[in-house]
C-alpha positions in Angstrom: -37.3 65.6 66.3 -38.7 68.0 63.8 -35.6 68.4 61.8 -33.2 66.7 63.5 -30.1 65.3 61.2 -31.3 62.0 62.8 -34.6 62.1 61.4 -34.0 63.4 58.1 -31.3 60.3 57.4 -33.7 58.1 58.0 -36.5 59.2 56.1 -34.7 60.3 52.3 -35.0 57.4 50.4 -32.1 55.0 50.5 -30.3 51.8 51.3 -34.1 49.2 50.4 -35.6 51.3 53.4 -39.2 51.9 53.6 -39.4 55.8 51.7 -36.5 53.7 48.4 -39.6 51.0 48.1 -42.8 53.8 47.9 -40.7 56.1 45.9 -40.1 52.8 43.3 -44.5 51.3 44.1 -46.1 52.0 41.9 -49.7 51.0 43.1 -50.2 54.2 46.0 -51.8 51.5 48.2 -48.7 49.3 48.6 -46.7 51.9 49.2 -49.1 53.4 51.8 -49.8 49.4 53.4 -46.1 49.3 53.6 -45.5 52.9 55.0 -47.8 51.1 57.7 -46.5 47.8 58.1 -42.9 49.1 58.5 -43.6 52.0 60.8 -46.5 51.4 63.3 -48.4 47.9 62.3 -50.5 48.7 65.1 -52.1 51.7 63.2 -56.2 51.1 61.7 -54.9 51.5 57.6 -58.1 52.0 56.8 -59.4 55.3 56.5 -55.7 56.1 56.9 -54.2 53.8 54.4 -56.5 55.2 52.4 -55.0 59.5 52.4 -52.0 58.4 52.0 -51.7 56.9 48.9 -54.5 59.8 47.9 -51.1 62.2 48.7 -48.3 60.3 46.9 -48.3 61.7 43.7 -46.8 61.5 40.4 -43.2 61.1 39.8 -41.6 64.4 40.6 -44.3 64.9 44.1 -43.7 61.9 45.7 -40.1 61.6 46.5 -41.3 64.3 48.7 -44.5 62.8 49.6 -43.4 59.7 50.8 -40.6 61.7 52.9 -44.2 63.4 54.9 -45.6 60.4 55.3 -42.8 58.5 56.9 -41.6 61.7 59.0 -45.4 61.7 60.1 -45.7 58.4 61.7 -42.1 58.6 62.8 -42.3 61.7 65.2 -45.9 60.9 65.2 -47.1 59.9 69.5 -48.6 56.6 68.5 -44.7 55.4 67.0 -43.2 57.3 70.4 -44.9 55.6 73.0 -45.1 52.2 71.5 -42.1 51.1 69.8 
């Protein structure tokens, strides 16, 4: 899962996927909420959402940060065993 082509293609922004929506979203909190509601609706948004929104940097670092966050959720044990 770490570097597989399927996962990498899923996390790349494009086609209206969650990564693309997050990159386009100006409000980091809304981007974090979209991430968790899209990939892992059972996740607790209180603490994780705040940390996630802080990780979303401005401009040139935001696409890379988004892809790391999406990858982290997709490869998490919670996602793997519950979805």
